[in-house]
C-alpha positions, 0 to 999 in steps of 0.5 A: 507109590504112583497109585498114592499120587494119583489118590492124592490128586483125586484120580479115579485111576488111582483106585483103579491102579491100587485095587490091580496092584492088591489083586496081583499082590494077593494072587501071587502071595497065595500062590507062594503060600499054597503052590510053593509052600504047601501051607495053609492060611491058618499058618501064615499071619501075613497072608492073613493081614494082607487078604484082609487088607485087600478085602478092605481096598477092593471093597471100599473102591466102589464107594471111593470112586464115585467121589474122585474125578476122572 
């Protein structure tokens, strides 16, 4: 929610914070699936969606960041 507020206000910290949230959330979920459950990405549709969304957020962040203020 804090990242969303910063983004609505047009702050670059918002996209930086969103990227940090996505990276840590994705890492934690990948660890849970592979390290704890010993499962694969193909067997986890939720992890597939999360990975796709993280790729979208992280991939578009540099372009969005250019249009935000400090």
